[in-house]
C-alpha positions as CSV (number, residue, x, y, z in Angstrom):
1,M,6.6,223.7,67.9
2,S,3.6,221.4,68.4
3,R,1.7,221.4,71.7
4,A,1.8,218.4,74.1
5,K,-0.9,215.9,73.5
6,V,-3.2,215.3,76.5
7,L,-4.9,212.1,75.4
8,P,-1.9,209.8,76.0
9,Q,-1.6,211.3,79.5
10,Y,-5.3,210.5,80.2
11,I,-5.0,207.0,78.9
12,A,-1.9,206.3,81.0
13,G,-3.4,208.0,84.1
14,L,-6.7,206.1,83.8
15,S,-4.8,202.9,83.3
16,A,-2.9,203.3,86.5
17,A,-5.9,204.6,88.4
18,F,-7.8,201.4,87.4
19,G,-5.9,199.8,90.3
20,A,-8.0,202.1,92.5
21,F,-11.1,200.7,90.7
22,C,-10.0,197.2,91.8
23,M,-9.7,198.4,95.4
24,G,-13.0,200.2,95.2
25,A,-14.7,197.0,94.1
26,S,-13.2,195.2,97.1
27,M,-14.5,198.0,99.4
28,G,-18.0,198.0,97.7
29,W,-18.2,194.2,98.0
30,S,-18.8,194.3,101.8
31,S,-22.1,196.1,102.0
32,P,-24.3,194.0,99.6
33,V,-23.0,190.6,100.6
34,E,-23.5,190.9,104.4
35,T,-26.8,189.2,104.3
36,K,-25.6,186.6,101.9
37,L,-22.8,185.6,104.3
38,T,-24.4,186.0,107.7
39,T,-28.0,185.0,107.1
40,D,-28.2,183.1,103.8
41,R,-25.0,181.1,104.4
42,D,-23.9,181.3,100.8
43,Y,-20.4,180.0,101.7
44,N,-22.1,177.0,103.4
45,F,-20.6,177.8,106.8
46,D,-21.7,180.1,109.6
47,I,-20.4,183.6,109.8
48,S,-21.3,185.7,112.8
49,G,-21.9,189.5,112.8
50,D,-18.6,190.0,114.6
51,Q,-16.7,187.8,112.2
52,F,-18.2,189.7,109.3
53,G,-17.0,192.9,110.9
54,W,-13.5,191.6,110.8
55,I,-13.9,190.4,107.2
56,S,-14.8,194.0,106.3
57,S,-12.2,195.8,108.4
58,L,-9.2,193.6,107.5
59,L,-9.2,195.2,104.1
60,T,-8.3,198.6,105.6
61,L,-5.9,197.0,108.0
62,G,-4.0,195.4,105.1
63,A,-3.9,198.7,103.3
64,T,-2.6,200.4,106.4
65,L,0.3,198.1,106.9
66,V,1.6,198.2,103.2
67,C,1.7,201.9,102.4
68,I,5.1,202.7,103.9
69,P,6.9,199.5,102.7
70,V,5.6,200.1,99.1
71,G,7.0,203.6,99.2
72,F,10.5,202.1,99.3
73,V,9.6,199.4,96.7
74,I,8.5,201.8,94.0
75,D,11.8,203.7,94.3
76,W,13.7,200.4,94.1
77,V,11.9,198.6,91.2
78,G,9.8,201.4,89.6
79,R,6.2,202.5,89.5
80,K,5.0,200.3,86.6
81,P,6.7,197.0,87.7
82,T,5.4,197.5,91.2
83,M,1.8,197.8,90.0
84,L,2.1,194.9,87.7
85,G,3.8,192.9,90.4
86,L,0.7,193.3,92.6
87,I,-1.5,191.3,90.2
88,P,-0.4,187.7,91.3
89,P,-1.1,188.4,95.1
90,Y,-4.3,190.2,94.1
91,M,-5.4,187.0,92.3
92,V,-4.4,184.9,95.4
93,G,-6.7,187.1,97.5
94,W,-9.7,186.6,95.2
95,I,-9.0,182.9,94.8
96,L,-9.2,182.6,98.6
97,M,-12.5,184.5,98.5
98,I,-13.9,182.3,95.8
99,F,-13.0,178.9,97.2
100,A,-13.2,179.8,101.0
101,N,-14.5,176.9,103.1
102,N,-13.9,178.6,106.5
103,V,-13.8,182.1,107.9
104,I,-10.0,182.1,108.2
105,M,-9.6,181.9,104.4
106,L,-11.9,184.9,104.1
107,Y,-9.8,186.8,106.7
108,F,-6.6,186.1,104.7
109,G,-8.3,186.8,101.4
110,R,-9.6,190.2,102.5
111,F,-6.3,191.1,104.2
112,I,-4.3,190.3,101.0
113,L,-6.8,192.4,98.9
114,G,-6.3,195.3,101.3
115,V,-2.5,195.0,101.0
116,C,-2.7,195.1,97.2
117,G,-5.3,197.9,97.1
118,G,-3.3,200.0,99.6
119,A,-0.2,199.6,97.5
120,F,-2.1,200.8,94.4
121,C,-3.2,203.9,96.4
122,V,0.4,205.0,96.7
123,C,1.6,203.9,93.2
124,A,-1.3,205.2,91.2
125,S,-1.4,208.6,92.8
126,M,2.3,209.1,92.3
127,Y,2.4,207.8,88.8
128,S,-0.5,210.0,87.7
129,T,1.1,213.2,88.8
130,E,4.6,212.2,87.5
131,I,3.3,211.6,83.9
132,S,1.2,214.8,83.8
133,T,1.9,218.4,82.7
134,L,1.0,221.3,85.0
135,E,-2.2,221.8,83.0
136,T,-3.4,218.3,83.4
137,R,-2.0,217.4,86.9
138,G,-5.2,218.2,88.8
139,L,-7.4,216.1,86.5
140,L,-5.0,213.2,86.4
141,G,-4.5,213.4,90.1
142,S,-8.3,213.2,90.6
143,F,-8.5,209.9,88.6
144,F,-7.5,207.9,91.7
145,Q,-10.5,209.0,93.7
146,L,-12.8,208.8,90.7
147,N,-11.8,205.2,90.0
148,T,-12.1,204.3,93.7
149,V,-15.7,205.5,94.0
150,S,-16.5,204.0,90.5
151,G,-15.2,200.7,91.8
152,I,-17.3,201.0,94.9
153,L,-20.4,201.6,92.7
154,Y,-19.4,198.5,90.7
155,G,-19.2,196.5,93.9
156,Y,-22.6,197.8,94.9
157,I,-24.2,196.9,91.6
158,V,-22.8,193.4,91.1
159,G,-23.3,192.7,94.8
160,G,-26.9,193.8,94.7
161,Y,-28.0,191.7,91.6
162,C,-25.7,188.7,91.4
163,P,-25.1,185.5,93.4
164,L,-22.0,185.4,95.6
165,L,-19.9,183.3,93.2
166,T,-20.6,185.6,90.3
167,I,-19.8,188.6,92.5
168,N,-16.4,187.2,93.4
169,I,-15.6,186.3,89.8
170,L,-16.6,189.7,88.4
171,C,-14.4,191.4,91.0
172,A,-11.5,188.9,90.5
173,I,-11.2,189.6,86.7
174,L,-10.6,193.4,87.4
175,P,-6.9,193.0,88.3
176,I,-6.4,190.9,85.1
177,I,-7.9,193.7,83.0
178,F,-5.6,196.2,84.7
179,A,-2.5,194.0,83.9
180,V,-3.4,193.6,80.3
181,V,-4.0,197.4,79.8
182,H,-1.2,198.8,81.9
183,F,1.4,196.5,80.5
184,F,1.5,198.7,77.4
185,M,1.8,202.0,79.3
186,P,5.2,203.8,79.8
187,E,7.2,203.9,83.0
188,S,7.1,207.2,84.9
189,P,9.7,209.6,83.3
190,V,10.5,210.9,86.7
191,Y,11.5,207.5,88.0
192,L,13.6,206.8,84.9
193,A,15.4,210.1,85.3
194,M,16.1,209.4,89.0
195,K,17.8,206.1,87.9
196,G,19.9,207.9,85.3
197,R,18.0,206.4,82.3
198,Q,17.8,209.5,80.2
199,D,17.1,207.8,76.9
200,D,14.2,205.8,78.5
201,A,12.9,208.9,80.1
202,T,12.9,210.7,76.7
203,K,11.0,207.8,75.1
204,S,8.5,207.9,78.0
205,L,7.9,211.6,77.6
206,K,7.6,211.2,73.8
207,W,4.9,208.6,74.3
208,L,3.1,210.9,76.8
209,R,3.5,214.2,75.0
210,G,3.6,213.1,71.3
211,Q,6.4,212.1,69.1
212,D,6.5,215.6,67.5
213,F,6.7,217.5,70.8
214,D,10.1,218.8,72.0
215,V,10.5,217.2,75.4
216,T,14.0,218.5,76.0
217,P,13.0,221.4,78.3
218,E,10.8,219.2,80.4
219,L,13.4,216.5,80.7
220,N,16.0,219.1,81.7
221,K,13.6,220.3,84.4
222,I,13.0,216.7,85.6
223,L,16.8,216.1,85.7
224,Q,17.2,219.3,87.7
225,D,14.7,218.1,90.2
226,T,15.9,214.6,90.5
227,T,19.7,214.4,89.8
228,K,22.4,215.3,92.3
229,S,25.6,216.8,91.3
230,D,28.8,214.8,91.7
231,D,30.0,216.8,94.7
232,E,26.7,216.6,96.5
233,P,26.8,213.9,99.2
234,Q,24.2,211.1,99.1
235,Q,21.8,211.7,102.0
236,N,19.9,209.1,104.0
237,I,16.2,209.1,103.3
238,F,15.4,209.6,107.0
239,K,17.5,212.7,107.1
240,L,15.7,214.0,104.0
241,L,12.4,213.3,105.7
242,L,13.5,215.5,108.7
243,R,14.1,218.6,106.6
244,P,11.8,221.4,107.8
245,I,10.1,221.8,104.4
246,T,9.5,218.1,104.1
247,L,8.1,217.8,107.6
248,K,5.7,220.6,106.8
249,G,4.6,218.8,103.7
250,I,4.2,215.6,105.6
251,S,2.1,217.3,108.3
252,I,-0.2,218.8,105.6
253,A,-0.6,215.6,103.7
254,V,-1.1,213.4,106.9
255,I,-3.6,215.8,108.5
256,L,-5.7,216.1,105.3
257,Q,-5.7,212.3,104.9
258,A,-6.8,211.8,108.5
259,L,-9.5,214.5,108.2
260,Q,-10.9,212.8,105.1
261,Q,-11.9,209.9,107.3
262,W,-12.6,211.5,110.7
263,T,-15.1,213.9,109.2
264,G,-17.5,211.0,109.1
265,I,-17.8,209.6,105.5
266,N,-17.9,206.0,106.7
267,A,-20.5,206.9,109.4
268,I,-22.7,208.6,106.8
269,M,-22.4,205.6,104.5
270,F,-23.2,203.2,107.4
271,Y,-26.4,205.0,108.2
272,S,-27.6,205.9,104.7
273,T,-29.3,202.6,103.7
274,S,-31.3,202.3,106.9
275,I,-32.4,206.0,106.8
276,F,-33.5,205.7,103.2
277,E,-35.4,202.6,104.0
278,D,-37.2,204.3,106.9
279,V,-38.2,207.6,105.1
280,G,-37.2,207.1,101.5
281,A,-40.6,206.4,99.9
282,G,-40.2,202.7,100.1
283,L,-36.9,202.5,98.3
284,S,-35.0,199.2,98.9
285,G,-31.6,199.2,100.6
286,R,-30.1,197.9,97.4
287,I,-31.4,200.8,95.3
288,C,-30.5,203.4,98.0
289,T,-26.9,202.1,98.1
290,I,-26.5,202.2,94.4
291,L,-28.0,205.8,94.3
292,I,-25.5,206.9,96.9
293,G,-22.6,205.3,95.0
294,A,-23.8,206.9,91.8
295,T,-23.9,210.3,93.5
296,Q,-20.3,209.9,94.6
297,V,-19.1,209.0,91.1
298,I,-20.9,211.9,89.4
299,M,-19.7,214.5,91.9
300,T,-16.1,213.2,92.0
301,L,-16.2,213.5,88.2
302,V,-17.3,217.1,88.6
303,A,-14.4,217.7,91.0
304,A,-12.0,216.2,88.5
305,L,-13.2,218.6,85.8
306,I,-13.0,221.7,88.0
307,V,-10.1,221.1,90.3
308,D,-7.6,222.8,87.9
309,K,-9.9,225.8,87.4
310,A,-11.3,226.3,90.9
311,G,-8.2,225.2,92.8
312,R,-7.5,222.7,95.6
313,R,-7.9,224.9,98.7
314,I,-11.3,226.4,97.8
315,L,-12.8,223.0,97.2
316,L,-11.5,221.8,100.6
317,L,-13.1,224.9,102.3
318,I,-16.4,224.5,100.5
319,S,-16.4,220.7,101.2
320,S,-15.6,221.0,105.0
321,F,-18.2,223.8,105.5
322,F,-21.1,221.8,104.1
323,M,-19.9,218.6,105.8
324,A,-20.1,220.5,109.1
325,V,-23.6,221.7,108.4
326,T,-24.9,218.4,107.2
327,T,-23.5,216.3,110.1
328,T,-24.9,218.9,112.5
329,L,-28.3,218.4,111.0
330,M,-27.9,214.7,111.2
331,G,-27.2,215.0,114.9
332,V,-30.3,217.2,115.3
333,Y,-32.5,214.6,113.5
334,F,-31.3,211.7,115.7
335,Q,-31.7,213.8,118.9
336,M,-35.3,214.6,117.9
337,K,-35.9,211.0,117.1
338,E,-34.6,209.9,120.5
339,N,-36.6,212.5,122.4
340,D,-39.9,212.1,120.5
341,P,-40.0,209.6,117.6
342,A,-43.3,211.0,116.4
343,S,-41.7,214.4,115.9
344,V,-39.5,213.3,113.0
345,T,-42.3,211.8,110.8
346,S,-42.9,215.2,109.2
347,I,-39.2,215.9,108.5
348,G,-38.2,212.7,106.7
349,W,-36.6,214.9,104.0
350,L,-34.0,216.2,106.5
351,P,-31.8,213.1,106.8
352,I,-32.2,212.2,103.1
353,T,-31.2,215.8,102.1
354,S,-28.4,215.9,104.6
355,I,-26.9,212.6,103.4
356,L,-27.0,213.6,99.7
357,V,-25.6,217.1,100.4
358,F,-22.8,215.6,102.6
359,I,-21.9,213.1,99.8
360,V,-22.0,215.8,97.1
361,F,-19.6,218.1,98.9
362,F,-17.4,215.4,100.3
363,S,-17.0,214.1,96.7
364,I,-15.9,217.5,95.3
365,G,-13.4,218.3,98.0
366,F,-12.2,216.0,100.8
367,G,-12.7,212.9,98.6
368,P,-10.2,213.6,95.8
369,V,-8.2,216.6,96.9
370,P,-6.1,215.1,99.8
371,W,-4.8,212.4,97.4
372,L,-3.9,215.1,94.8
373,I,-2.1,217.3,97.3
374,M,-0.3,214.3,98.8
375,A,1.4,213.8,95.4
376,E,2.2,217.5,94.9
377,V,3.9,218.8,98.1
378,F,7.0,216.6,98.1
379,T,10.2,216.8,96.2
380,E,11.2,213.8,94.2
381,D,13.8,212.5,96.6
382,V,11.2,211.9,99.4
383,K,7.9,211.7,97.5
384,S,7.6,207.9,97.6
385,V,8.2,207.5,101.3
386,A,6.5,210.7,102.4
387,G,3.5,209.9,100.3
388,S,3.3,206.5,101.8
389,I,3.3,207.9,105.3
390,A,0.3,210.1,104.3
391,G,-1.4,207.1,102.7
392,T,-0.9,205.1,106.0
393,S,-2.6,208.0,107.8
394,N,-5.7,207.6,105.6
395,W,-6.1,203.8,105.9
396,L,-5.3,203.8,109.7
397,S,-7.9,206.4,110.2
398,A,-10.4,204.5,108.1
399,F,-9.7,201.3,110.1
400,L,-10.1,203.2,113.5
401,V,-13.3,205.0,112.4
402,T,-14.8,201.7,111.2
403,L,-13.8,200.1,114.5
404,L,-14.8,202.9,116.9
405,F,-17.9,204.3,115.3
406,P,-20.3,201.6,116.6
407,I,-18.7,201.7,120.0
408,L,-19.0,205.5,120.2
409,K,-22.6,205.4,118.9
410,N,-23.6,202.8,121.6
411,A,-21.8,204.7,124.4
412,I,-23.0,208.3,123.8
413,G,-25.7,208.0,121.2
414,S,-26.1,208.8,117.5
415,A,-26.7,212.5,117.9
416,P,-23.5,213.3,119.9
417,T,-21.5,211.1,117.6
418,F,-22.5,213.1,114.6
419,W,-21.9,216.4,116.4
420,I,-18.3,215.2,117.0
421,F,-18.0,214.7,113.3
422,A,-19.4,218.2,112.7
423,G,-16.8,219.6,115.1
424,I,-14.0,217.8,113.2
425,A,-15.4,219.3,110.0
426,V,-15.1,222.7,111.5
427,V,-11.5,222.0,112.5
428,A,-10.9,220.9,108.9
429,F,-12.3,224.2,107.6
430,V,-10.1,226.2,109.9
431,Y,-7.0,224.1,109.1
432,C,-7.5,224.4,105.4
433,L,-8.1,228.1,105.7
434,L,-4.9,228.8,107.7
435,C,-2.5,226.0,106.8
436,V,-3.1,224.5,103.4
437,P,-1.4,226.2,100.4
438,E,-2.9,226.5,97.0
439,T,-0.9,224.2,94.7
440,K,-3.0,224.7,91.5
441,G,-0.7,225.3,88.5
442,K,2.5,225.6,90.6
443,S,5.7,223.8,90.0
444,I,7.4,221.7,92.7
445,H,9.9,224.6,93.2
446,E,7.0,227.1,93.7
447,I,5.2,224.7,96.1
448,Q,8.4,224.2,98.2
449,L,8.9,227.9,98.3
450,M,5.4,228.4,99.7
451,L,6.0,225.7,102.3
452,S,9.1,227.5,103.4
453,G,7.1,230.7,103.9
454,G,8.6,232.4,100.8
455,K,12.1,232.2,102.3
456,K,15.1,230.4,100.9
457,S,15.5,227.1,102.7
458,E,18.7,226.1,104.4
459,E,18.4,222.8,102.5
460,P,18.5,222.9,98.8
461,I,15.0,222.7,97.4
462,E,16.2,221.3,94.1
463,A,19.4,219.5,93.2
464,A,22.0,221.0,91.0
465,P,20.9,221.2,87.4
466,Q,22.0,218.7,84.8
467,T,20.9,219.5,81.3
468,I,20.9,217.8,77.9
469,S,21.1,219.3,74.5
């Protein structure tokens, strides 16, 4: 029997994850255009600093509000139709940004972009894991974060070197590119099996694994995981979410998503440009921002290549350890600068090194891995909604950190703020060490068994098998 092909899986996975690229470009848009909007008045109307703060943060607020509703939608209409259906509102958002003649249009435009991008976060992560084999699941699951940071870098580059109208147009064409490419991709075979469309699920698997590959065993396994027997009662989704194993999976996914934001990535990115300009050998803020974005892309790519070899848990542990060290050193630097500004002139390498090391180790662990684990720890009957809850945790945390960071910094100072982030990173290390299971190379049944502590659950982990010949 021939082996399953991996190239079609990579093509379909990258196609879906390009939605994350679109979202990343929207996120990267904010930093380089701040001066264009608030000082240069490129929109030909006044935008205050506070108003620009809302323009930036409304993106994450939109993403926060959409994650749970889209979890129901993707089980209703499917993964692929949902993603394609996001393109018209995405274009509405960018049209508002292109033709804005007042700040309200910018508010609505950014909010709509956040809604569409947040929906992509749920859809793309789930689609990528559902089309993959066990051997490719880690790499395909990492495509989401890789495309996000690549989109951010794209936003930094076009934002740093193009006029505002060109920036908006170059970002607005991205959803169109996604629609053209993803239109030709197959629907998730897991979704098709859930809907009883076995012939379509077979065609999807054949597309993904190769026409000469025998997909019958895999299809039987999918049917076993997704199809209920005739005498098994239909359960309400809220009851399913309250199963002990599901609650444990939700707690792991939600906490990891929250820790991703509360360990300080946005604070580091906020400070990086000004620090590089102060002590970075005369590098401009534009160049520094692009260098930081490029570092994220390179290290996220490294993580994607090693996550199926090294494992998820070890990358989280390494990541949180070095994030704790670097944010501690950042706090030390700012404390020394506050006490005696002259004392830091000889250690200009410290904040630069700390920033780069933080970004490197965030990118190989807490950047991509929480999204991957989110798509691995749930059974098919709750994955959409449970994953949406975890995604909401991420975007809500991002919104709160963005909102609270300047308030906290002004209230207690930069050094204590970074030490708080260091403390959260220590908590993240301990939590990953004690509570996060290793899901590398494990089936959903094996993962559920680990979550139950190796004991047979009172609730059936898998539905009664249904096979085809």
